[in-house]
N, C-alpha and C positions, 0 to 999 in steps of 0.2 A: 656123258655122266647119267646115271639112270637114279632118276628121282622120285618122291614119297610121290604118288597121282594124287593126295588132299592139300599136301601141304608147300610140296614143293620140297623139301630137306633132301639132302645126299644120300645115297646109303641105304637108303629103304630095307623093310628084316624079312616082309612081311607079303603074301600073294595070295590077292586073293581074285580066287574064279567068278565072274562077270560077264554075261553076255552081253555081243554089241550094242550099243544106247546110240538111237539116236534120240541130240539134243536139237527139240524143234522152237522155232519162234511161232508166237502167239498164232500168227496163220495159219501156222500149219508148217510151214516151212521148216525143211530137215535144214537147220545151219551147221553140227557137224555131226560126222560118227563117232564112239571115243569104241575102239576096237579088242575085246580083251581081256585078261586079266588088268584089275588096279592092282597098283605097289604100292605097302605103307608102311613109314617109318613106327618106330615101337608107340611114343608119343600119338599119333593117330589109328595105331593098333587098337591102345587101350582105352581110347574115348569110341571105336566102334565095338567096340566084346562088351561094351558098360553100357552098349544105346545111347551113347551121350553124342548127338548129334547136333543140336545148337550149339558146343562146343568145339565139334569138331567144324562145323564152317565158323566160326569165328575162331578158332586157330586156323585153318584155313585162309578166313581175311587178312591176318595178324601176320600173319606167313609172307602172303601177296605183298599187302603196302609197306611194307617192310622191304620185301624187294626190288618195288614196282613203285609205287602210292605214297603219296601221302595220307592218304582216304577214302575206303569205297561208302557209298551209299547204300541206302536202307535196301535200296533195289542189285546193287551187285550182291549184298548180304541173301536177297531172297535168290537170288542164278544160282550162286555158290550153296544154298540149303535145298535147291532144287536138284543140280544135279547130283549131292548126297540121297535125296529119293530114291532116282532111279536108279546110284547105285548098288543102294541096301532093295527096293525091287527086283534088276538083275540078276544080283549075287544067285551064287549059283555053288555052295559049299565054304566049310572053315578054312579059316585062314589056314596058307601053309609056310612055315618058317625057312625062308632063304637058304641057301650053303654061305656065309661069309666066307668070300674070298679074303686073304691077305696077302 
């Protein structure tokens, strides 16, 4: 199943061209690499387009908690906000609408 890279909602409607991103630990070690474009659902797309990054991070945390955990720490929120900051830095163009397959 294809999901939104921001909030994990199924059936994203938008694709953002993004360069590969190394996510690093404080000591500089690469923890993982995000490869290629990021997908977004309509609500996340609207938050991205209006540059509402704190709200986007909160939406991601709220959806993550709904799916996985009862609560997320402030550190968790900072990590998510950092992922989104790197998305903005590595973005390489406007959103592209995805074709809806029925």
